[in-house]
C-alpha positions as CSV (number, residue, x, y, z in Angstrom):
1,X,0.0,0.0,0.0
2,X,1.4,3.3,-1.0
3,X,1.9,6.3,1.3
4,X,0.9,9.7,-0.1
5,X,3.9,11.9,-0.4
6,X,2.0,15.1,0.1
7,X,-1.1,14.4,2.2
8,X,-4.3,16.2,1.1
9,X,-5.5,16.3,4.7
10,X,-3.8,16.4,8.0
11,X,-5.3,13.4,9.7
12,X,-5.2,13.3,13.5
13,X,-5.9,10.3,15.6
14,X,-7.1,11.5,19.0
15,X,-9.7,8.6,19.3
16,X,-7.2,5.9,18.5
17,X,-4.6,7.4,20.7
18,X,-6.7,8.1,23.8
19,X,-9.0,5.1,23.6
20,X,-6.7,2.4,22.2
21,X,-8.7,-0.5,23.7
22,X,-11.7,0.5,21.6
23,X,-9.9,0.2,18.3
24,X,-8.0,-2.2,16.1
25,X,-5.4,-0.7,13.8
26,X,-6.2,-1.9,10.3
27,X,-5.9,-1.1,6.6
28,X,-8.3,-1.0,3.7
29,X,-8.3,-3.9,1.3
30,X,-6.6,-3.3,-2.1
31,X,-8.9,-1.9,-4.7
32,X,-8.6,-3.1,-8.3
33,X,-9.6,0.1,-10.2
34,X,-10.9,2.9,-8.0
35,X,-13.0,5.5,-9.9
36,X,-14.7,8.5,-8.4
37,X,-18.4,8.4,-8.8
38,X,-19.6,11.2,-6.7
39,X,-17.8,14.0,-4.8
40,X,-19.3,16.4,-2.4
41,X,-17.4,19.6,-3.4
42,X,-19.0,21.8,-0.7
43,X,-17.9,19.4,2.0
44,X,-14.5,19.0,0.6
45,X,-13.9,22.7,0.8
46,X,-15.2,22.7,4.4
47,X,-12.5,20.2,5.2
48,X,-9.9,22.5,3.6
49,X,-9.4,20.6,0.3
50,X,-10.1,21.8,-3.2
51,X,-12.3,19.4,-5.2
52,X,-9.8,19.2,-8.0
53,X,-7.3,17.7,-5.6
54,X,-9.8,15.1,-4.5
55,X,-10.4,14.1,-8.1
56,X,-6.7,13.6,-8.7
57,X,-5.2,10.1,-8.5
58,X,-3.9,10.6,-4.9
59,X,-7.3,12.0,-3.9
60,X,-9.1,9.0,-5.2
61,X,-6.4,6.9,-3.5
62,X,-7.2,8.5,-0.2
63,X,-11.0,8.1,-0.7
64,X,-10.6,4.4,-1.4
65,X,-8.2,3.9,1.5
66,X,-5.3,3.1,-0.8
67,X,-3.2,6.2,0.1
68,X,-3.0,7.2,3.7
69,X,-0.8,9.9,5.2
70,X,2.2,8.3,6.9
71,X,1.3,9.7,10.4
72,X,-2.4,8.5,10.2
73,X,-3.6,5.5,12.1
74,X,-6.6,3.9,10.4
75,X,-8.6,1.8,12.8
76,X,-11.7,-0.3,13.0
77,X,-13.8,0.8,15.9
78,X,-15.3,-1.6,18.5
79,X,-18.8,-1.3,19.8
80,X,-21.7,-3.4,21.0
81,X,-25.4,-2.9,20.4
82,X,-29.0,-3.8,21.0
83,X,-30.3,-4.9,17.6
84,X,-34.1,-5.1,17.6
85,X,-34.0,-5.4,21.3
86,X,-31.4,-8.2,21.5
87,X,-27.9,-7.5,22.9
88,X,-24.9,-8.2,20.6
89,X,-21.8,-7.8,22.8
90,X,-19.3,-7.5,19.9
91,X,-20.2,-5.7,16.7
92,X,-17.8,-3.0,15.6
93,X,-16.7,-1.8,12.1
94,X,-17.0,-5.0,10.2
95,X,-16.5,-3.3,6.8
96,X,-15.4,0.2,7.8
97,X,-12.4,2.2,8.9
98,X,-11.8,5.4,10.7
99,X,-9.0,7.0,8.7
100,X,-8.6,9.8,11.2
101,X,-9.9,13.2,12.2
102,X,-9.8,16.4,10.3
103,X,-10.0,19.9,11.9
104,X,-12.1,21.7,9.3
105,X,-11.9,25.3,8.3
106,X,-14.4,26.2,11.0
107,X,-12.2,24.6,13.7
108,X,-14.5,21.6,14.2
109,X,-13.0,18.1,14.6
110,X,-14.6,15.6,12.3
111,X,-14.1,12.0,11.5
112,X,-13.1,10.8,8.1
113,X,-14.5,7.3,7.7
114,X,-14.6,4.6,5.0
115,X,-17.5,2.2,4.5
116,X,-17.1,-0.9,2.3
117,X,-13.3,-0.9,2.5
118,X,-12.9,-4.6,3.3
119,X,-13.0,-7.2,6.1
120,X,-11.8,-6.2,9.6
121,X,-11.6,-8.3,12.8
122,X,-15.2,-7.3,13.4
123,X,-16.5,-8.6,10.1
124,X,-18.5,-11.5,11.6
125,X,-18.4,-13.6,8.4
126,X,-19.2,-10.8,6.0
127,X,-17.1,-9.9,3.0
128,X,-16.4,-6.3,4.2
129,X,-17.5,-4.9,0.9
130,X,-20.3,-2.7,-0.2
131,X,-22.4,-2.3,-3.4
132,X,-22.8,1.0,-5.3
133,X,-26.5,1.3,-4.5
134,X,-26.4,1.4,-0.7
135,X,-23.4,3.8,-0.7
136,X,-25.1,6.2,-3.1
137,X,-28.3,5.9,-1.0
138,X,-26.3,7.1,2.0
139,X,-24.9,9.9,0.0
140,X,-28.2,11.2,-1.3
141,X,-30.3,10.7,1.8
142,X,-27.6,12.3,4.0
143,X,-27.3,15.3,1.8
144,X,-31.1,15.6,1.7
145,X,-31.2,15.6,5.5
146,X,-28.4,18.2,5.7
147,X,-30.3,20.5,3.3
148,X,-33.4,20.1,5.5
149,X,-31.4,21.2,8.6
150,X,-31.2,17.8,10.3
151,X,-28.0,17.0,12.2
152,X,-26.4,14.3,10.1
153,X,-23.3,12.5,9.0
154,X,-22.4,13.5,5.4
155,X,-20.9,11.7,2.5
156,X,-17.8,13.2,1.1
157,X,-17.5,10.8,-1.8
158,X,-18.4,7.4,-3.4
159,X,-15.7,5.6,-5.2
160,X,-16.4,2.6,-7.5
161,X,-13.9,-0.2,-6.8
162,X,-14.0,-1.9,-10.2
163,X,-15.0,-5.1,-8.5
164,X,-18.2,-6.9,-8.0
165,X,-19.7,-8.0,-4.7
166,X,-21.9,-11.0,-4.1
167,X,-25.4,-10.3,-2.8
168,X,-28.6,-11.8,-4.2
169,X,-26.9,-11.1,-7.5
170,X,-23.5,-9.8,-8.5
171,X,-23.4,-6.0,-8.0
172,X,-20.8,-3.3,-8.7
173,X,-18.8,-2.5,-5.6
174,X,-18.1,0.9,-4.0
175,X,-16.6,2.6,-1.0
176,X,-18.3,5.5,0.8
177,X,-16.2,8.2,2.5
178,X,-18.3,9.6,5.4
179,X,-17.7,12.7,7.5
180,X,-19.1,12.8,11.0
181,X,-18.7,14.9,14.2
182,X,-17.6,11.5,15.5
183,X,-18.6,7.8,15.4
184,X,-19.1,7.6,19.1
185,X,-22.3,5.6,19.7
186,X,-24.4,4.4,22.6
187,X,-23.0,1.0,21.5
188,X,-19.5,2.3,22.1
189,X,-20.3,2.8,25.8
190,X,-22.0,-0.6,25.9
191,X,-18.8,-2.3,24.6
192,X,-16.6,-0.5,27.1
193,X,-19.0,-1.5,30.0
194,X,-19.3,-5.1,28.8
195,X,-15.6,-5.8,28.0
196,X,-13.3,-3.2,29.5
197,X,-14.6,-2.1,32.9
198,X,-15.6,1.1,34.8
199,X,-12.3,3.0,34.3
200,X,-12.5,2.6,30.5
201,X,-16.1,3.9,30.6
202,X,-14.9,6.9,32.5
203,X,-12.2,7.6,30.0
204,X,-14.7,7.2,27.1
205,X,-17.2,9.6,28.9
206,X,-14.5,12.2,29.5
207,X,-13.4,12.0,25.9
208,X,-17.0,12.4,24.7
209,X,-17.5,15.4,27.0
210,X,-14.4,17.1,25.7
211,X,-15.3,16.5,22.1
212,X,-19.1,17.0,22.0
213,X,-20.5,18.3,25.3
214,X,-17.8,20.5,26.9
215,X,-20.2,22.5,28.9
216,X,-20.9,19.3,31.0
217,X,-17.4,19.5,32.4
218,X,-18.3,22.6,34.4
219,X,-21.3,21.0,36.1
220,X,-21.4,19.8,39.7
221,X,-21.9,16.2,38.3
222,X,-20.2,16.3,34.9
223,X,-21.2,12.8,33.8
224,X,-24.8,13.2,34.7
225,X,-24.8,16.6,32.9
226,X,-23.2,14.7,29.9
227,X,-26.0,12.2,29.9
228,X,-28.6,14.9,30.1
229,X,-27.0,16.7,27.2
230,X,-26.9,13.6,25.0
231,X,-30.6,12.9,25.9
232,X,-31.5,16.5,24.9
233,X,-29.6,16.3,21.6
234,X,-31.5,13.1,20.8
235,X,-34.9,14.5,21.8
236,X,-34.2,17.4,19.4
237,X,-33.0,15.0,16.6
238,X,-35.9,12.6,16.7
239,X,-38.4,15.5,16.8
240,X,-36.8,16.8,13.6
241,X,-37.1,13.4,12.0
242,X,-40.8,13.3,12.9
243,X,-41.4,16.8,11.5
244,X,-40.2,15.8,8.0
245,X,-41.6,12.2,7.9
246,X,-38.2,10.5,8.1
247,X,-38.0,6.9,9.1
248,X,-34.6,5.6,10.1
249,X,-35.5,2.0,10.0
250,X,-32.8,0.5,12.2
251,X,-32.6,2.4,15.4
252,X,-30.3,0.0,17.2
253,X,-28.2,1.3,20.0
254,X,-25.1,1.1,17.8
255,X,-26.9,3.5,15.4
256,X,-27.4,6.2,18.0
257,X,-24.7,8.8,18.2
258,X,-23.4,10.7,21.2
259,X,-23.1,13.8,19.1
260,X,-26.8,13.9,18.2
261,X,-26.2,13.3,14.4
262,X,-28.2,10.9,12.3
263,X,-26.0,8.0,11.3
264,X,-26.2,4.9,9.1
265,X,-28.7,5.4,6.3
266,X,-29.5,1.7,5.6
267,X,-33.2,0.8,5.3
268,X,-34.2,4.4,5.9
269,X,-36.9,6.2,3.8
270,X,-39.2,9.2,3.8
271,X,-42.9,8.6,4.4
272,X,-45.3,9.4,1.6
273,X,-48.9,8.8,3.0
274,X,-49.0,9.8,6.6
275,X,-49.4,6.8,8.8
276,X,-47.7,6.4,12.2
277,X,-47.4,2.6,11.7
278,X,-45.3,3.0,8.5
279,X,-42.4,0.6,8.2
280,X,-40.2,0.3,5.2
281,X,-37.4,-2.0,6.4
282,X,-37.6,-5.5,5.2
283,X,-36.1,-6.8,8.5
284,X,-38.4,-4.9,10.8
285,X,-41.1,-7.6,10.9
286,X,-42.7,-6.4,14.1
287,X,-42.7,-2.7,13.4
288,X,-40.3,-2.0,16.3
289,X,-38.9,1.0,14.4
290,X,-42.1,2.2,12.8
291,X,-42.4,6.0,12.2
292,X,-44.6,6.6,15.3
293,X,-42.4,4.4,17.6
294,X,-39.2,6.4,17.0
295,X,-39.5,8.6,20.1
296,X,-40.2,5.6,22.3
297,X,-37.2,3.7,20.9
298,X,-34.9,6.6,21.4
299,X,-35.8,6.8,25.0
300,X,-35.3,3.0,25.4
301,X,-31.8,3.4,23.8
302,X,-31.0,6.2,26.1
303,X,-31.9,4.0,29.1
304,X,-29.3,1.5,27.8
305,X,-26.7,4.4,27.8
306,X,-27.6,5.3,31.4
307,X,-27.0,1.7,32.4
308,X,-23.3,2.0,31.3
309,X,-22.8,5.3,33.2
310,X,-24.5,4.6,36.6
311,X,-21.2,4.2,38.5
312,X,-20.2,7.6,37.3
313,X,-23.4,9.3,38.5
314,X,-23.0,8.3,42.1
315,X,-21.1,5.8,44.2
316,X,-24.4,4.8,45.8
317,X,-26.2,2.5,43.3
318,X,-29.7,3.6,44.4
319,X,-28.9,7.3,44.2
320,X,-27.2,6.7,40.8
321,X,-30.3,4.9,39.4
322,X,-32.6,7.6,40.8
323,X,-30.6,10.4,39.2
324,X,-30.6,8.5,35.9
325,X,-34.3,8.0,36.0
326,X,-34.9,11.6,36.8
327,X,-33.1,12.6,33.6
328,X,-34.5,9.8,31.5
329,X,-38.1,10.7,32.4
330,X,-37.7,14.2,31.0
331,X,-37.3,12.8,27.4
332,X,-41.0,12.8,26.5
333,X,-41.4,16.4,27.6
334,X,-38.2,17.5,25.8
335,X,-39.2,15.7,22.6
336,X,-42.7,17.1,22.7
337,X,-41.4,20.6,23.3
338,X,-39.1,20.3,20.2
339,X,-41.8,18.7,18.1
340,X,-44.6,21.2,19.0
341,X,-42.3,24.1,18.3
342,X,-41.5,22.6,15.0
343,X,-45.2,22.0,14.2
344,X,-45.9,25.6,15.1
345,X,-43.3,26.7,12.6
346,X,-44.7,24.4,9.9
347,X,-48.1,26.0,10.3
348,X,-46.9,29.6,10.4
349,X,-47.7,30.2,14.1
350,X,-45.6,31.9,16.7
351,X,-47.5,32.1,19.9
352,X,-47.5,29.1,22.3
353,X,-51.0,28.1,23.3
354,X,-52.4,25.3,25.4
355,X,-54.5,23.9,22.6
356,X,-51.6,23.6,20.2
357,X,-51.0,19.9,20.7
358,X,-54.7,19.0,20.1
359,X,-54.9,21.3,17.0
360,X,-51.8,19.8,15.4
361,X,-52.9,16.2,16.2
362,X,-56.3,16.9,14.6
363,X,-54.5,17.7,11.3
364,X,-52.4,14.6,11.5
365,X,-55.5,12.5,12.3
366,X,-57.2,13.9,9.2
367,X,-54.1,13.2,7.1
368,X,-54.1,9.6,8.3
369,X,-57.8,9.0,7.8
370,X,-57.6,10.3,4.2
371,X,-54.3,8.8,3.3
372,X,-52.7,12.2,2.5
373,X,-49.1,12.6,1.5
374,X,-47.2,14.1,4.4
375,X,-44.9,16.4,2.5
376,X,-47.5,17.6,0.0
377,X,-50.0,18.5,2.8
378,X,-47.8,20.9,4.7
379,X,-46.5,22.5,1.5
380,X,-50.1,23.0,0.3
381,X,-51.0,25.0,3.4
382,X,-48.9,27.9,2.4
383,X,-50.8,27.9,-1.0
384,X,-54.0,28.2,1.1
385,X,-52.7,31.4,2.6
386,X,-52.0,32.7,-0.9
387,X,-55.6,32.2,-2.0
388,X,-55.4,28.7,-3.4
389,X,-57.4,26.6,-0.9
390,X,-58.1,23.9,-3.5
391,X,-54.6,22.7,-3.5
392,X,-55.1,21.6,0.1
393,X,-58.7,20.6,-0.2
394,X,-58.1,18.2,-3.1
395,X,-55.7,16.1,-1.0
396,X,-58.6,15.0,1.2
397,X,-61.3,12.6,0.3
398,X,-63.8,14.7,2.2
399,X,-62.8,18.3,1.8
400,X,-65.4,19.4,4.3
401,X,-63.4,17.9,7.2
402,X,-60.3,19.7,6.1
403,X,-62.4,22.9,5.6
404,X,-63.4,22.8,9.3
405,X,-59.8,22.3,10.4
406,X,-58.6,25.0,8.0
407,X,-61.1,27.5,9.4
408,X,-59.8,27.0,12.9
409,X,-56.2,27.4,11.7
410,X,-56.9,30.6,9.8
411,X,-58.8,32.0,12.8
412,X,-55.7,31.2,14.9
413,X,-53.4,33.0,12.4
414,X,-55.7,36.0,12.5
415,X,-55.7,36.1,16.3
416,X,-51.9,36.4,16.1
417,X,-52.3,39.3,13.6
418,X,-50.2,37.3,11.1
419,X,-49.9,38.6,7.6
420,X,-51.0,35.7,5.4
421,X,-48.3,36.3,2.8
422,X,-45.5,36.6,5.4
423,X,-46.8,33.5,7.2
424,X,-46.8,31.5,3.9
425,X,-43.3,32.6,3.2
426,X,-42.1,31.5,6.6
427,X,-43.9,28.1,6.2
428,X,-42.1,27.6,2.8
429,X,-38.8,28.0,4.6
430,X,-39.5,24.9,6.8
431,X,-41.8,22.8,4.7
432,X,-39.9,21.2,1.9
433,X,-41.3,20.9,-1.6
434,X,-38.7,18.3,-2.6
435,X,-37.6,15.3,-0.5
436,X,-35.7,12.2,-1.5
437,X,-38.9,10.4,-2.7
438,X,-38.4,6.7,-2.4
439,X,-39.2,5.8,-6.0
440,X,-36.9,8.5,-7.2
441,X,-34.1,7.2,-5.1
442,X,-34.6,3.7,-6.4
443,X,-34.7,4.9,-10.0
444,X,-31.5,6.7,-9.5
445,X,-29.8,3.8,-7.9
446,X,-31.0,1.4,-10.6
447,X,-29.6,3.6,-13.3
448,X,-26.3,3.9,-11.4
449,X,-26.0,0.1,-11.1
450,X,-26.4,0.1,-14.9
451,X,-23.6,2.7,-15.3
452,X,-25.7,5.8,-15.8
453,X,-25.1,8.3,-13.0
454,X,-27.1,11.2,-14.5
455,X,-30.4,10.5,-12.6
456,X,-28.4,10.3,-9.4
457,X,-26.7,13.7,-10.0
458,X,-30.1,15.2,-10.9
459,X,-31.7,13.9,-7.7
460,X,-28.9,15.2,-5.5
461,X,-29.3,18.6,-7.1
462,X,-33.1,18.6,-6.4
463,X,-33.0,17.4,-2.8
464,X,-30.2,19.7,-1.8
465,X,-32.5,22.7,-2.6
466,X,-35.6,21.4,-0.9
467,X,-37.5,24.6,-0.2
468,X,-37.2,26.6,-3.4
469,X,-39.7,25.8,-6.2
470,X,-38.0,25.5,-9.6
471,X,-39.7,25.1,-13.0
472,X,-39.5,21.7,-14.6
473,X,-39.2,19.7,-11.3
474,X,-42.9,19.1,-10.8
475,X,-42.5,15.3,-11.0
476,X,-40.1,15.4,-8.1
477,X,-42.9,16.5,-5.8
478,X,-45.1,13.6,-6.5
479,X,-45.4,10.4,-4.3
480,X,-44.9,7.0,-5.9
481,X,-47.6,5.8,-8.2
482,X,-50.3,3.7,-6.4
483,X,-49.5,0.7,-8.6
484,X,-45.9,0.6,-7.3
485,X,-47.1,-1.5,-4.3
486,X,-45.6,-1.4,-0.8
487,X,-42.1,0.0,-0.7
488,X,-39.4,-2.1,1.0
489,X,-35.9,-1.1,2.0
490,X,-32.9,-3.3,2.8
491,X,-29.9,-2.8,5.1
492,X,-27.4,-3.0,2.2
493,X,-24.9,-5.3,3.9
């Protein structure tokens, strides 16, 4: 494996250096013919690299793990996880590598991480490779989420390997380069607690505080303050998911970050017709991770995090458990606060009123009863304020029911002395017109598998400008045709 003479990025290794028992030094597997498929130019510049340099041979070599700066320490990270409620004590990066950390132009420390770069000691029988489709899916969904203002990991690039991987059929292989605030997970703490002991959990918590929640260090009980900060970040994140109709699909504890970023876009999807029971993942047979269950699952995952930290909260077990429960039980209220504030913005309202929750839930109940497209409904409401009530009414099988709700909503806006045009403009800044529609994603990935990247590039351009209406893109606002049948997603491993 070659060593880049002039590294494009200065890669640091604070995680590997300070928490060496949580990593295994490793290298990417050789790649036959790396070829750049997609490059996130904006993100490259944030990391301090010009896109042209990333497109050069040594740039593609870095993005495929073939050329690594001599002082970098690529590692596979260890973690555990509850997967669909069952505990797996040893998971880890089975097909991924943390190349190192980059301090970007804004002074933020960010992980540079490969996915699909070959087997590691955590591979658990897998081939360590990835197909083009799932890696491009992570790219486009992550960028869509970022454009919607959702905290998320982001894809820097996807590189074709020139090899095929064996799944149900032979598929072209690829490597994703992912950028994250870090890859610290609830599962990382579970691994430290299960395998390494209390002192290692303390070291991991202190590292996490310094990197992501530095204000906690000043608290009377820093580790409890850290836990509360993680919980609050997750309450905010899940509320944002719910406000845009996003379904993660595999909310295992190893897929919940300490930073509060969305991670691991496997069987994820955006909801079309509003239904809290919506499940897309082919492996979620019981609906554990259905759209409406996401807040409950998040709280459950956070309880698992608390279990690893109890000895840091208080030496007295009973007091530690009581302190943890006191924080954990605030999750529903925190989530509801973030969600209801977001709903208020989606409806052009500013004042907080006691009836808000019931009013918002009435709209969702109508949308559910009439099988209304989630994204289209909220975008249509701003058209109502501009004098086009039919755009909203036509979405409902019985417009009279919508009319009654609409009258209450407009009365509420009037009581706030809201200018309808200004309210509509504000709503259009938070209610997307374009999302990564599932059928559009699948069409783009199918074309990419056949060697045509044009639909993928077009889709990325559309979803990274989600709020601004553009001529010629009307088809991107439409849900899947009814005859497409139930949509299913797969984990991509």
